[in-house]
N, C-alpha and C positions, 0 to 999 in steps of 0.2 A: 473313479476318475476325478482328478483335482479340478476345482473351479478356477476360472481366471479371475483376476481382481475385478474386472468389469462385472462379471456375473455375480460375484459375492457381495459387492457394495451397490450394484445397480448402475445402469448406464448413465443416468442423470447425475448421480453423485460423481462419477468418474470424469464428467465433462466440466465440473465446477473449477473455477480458478481459485487460487489462494485468496484468502480474505485479507491478509496483512503481509507486510514485508519488513525485513530489517531496514534500519534507517538508510544505509548506503544504497540498497536496492530501491527504496522509496524515492531517494534523491534522484537516482538515475531515471526512474519512471516519469518524474515531472520535469527533468532537465535542469536541476539545480545542484549545488554542492551539498555535501553532507552537513557542512558547517551552516549553510543557509537554513536547512531544515531545523537544526538545533536552535538557531537564532529565532526562527519563527515559533518554535515550541516555547522557548523562554519568554517570548513576548505574548504568549497565550493565543496565538493565531492558528496553531495546529496541535492536535492532541496525540500523544504517544501512549502506548500500552506497555506494561511490563508483564511478561509471561515467562515463568521459569528462568528468570534472570536475563531474558532477552528484551531489548527495547525494540518494539514494533510500531508500525504505523499502518492503519487500515487504508486500503486502496480507496474506499469511499471517502475517507477523510482527505486523502491527497487530491482526489477529484474535486471535492468541495473547495479546498484551499486554492487549487489552481484556477477554478472558475471564478472565485471571488477576486483573485489578483490579476487575472488576464484581461486585456483590453486590445482592441484592434490597433495595429501598428499605423503610425502616421504615414500618409502617402507622400 
């Protein structure tokens, strides 16, 4: 009998979210344009990764950047 993916890699591993996203997906995640993420990267405020020719940004990095740049809206 064939094992399901969940059985073969474990239930906890199957629940994990991706660790990184391509730049357009990362931009969508934080609600900015792709160009804005590249601008922030060029300015040294956000780090990108290169894996197998793909430019990626970790969700933890996006969360860190977002928290550092966000502030309450004026009433």
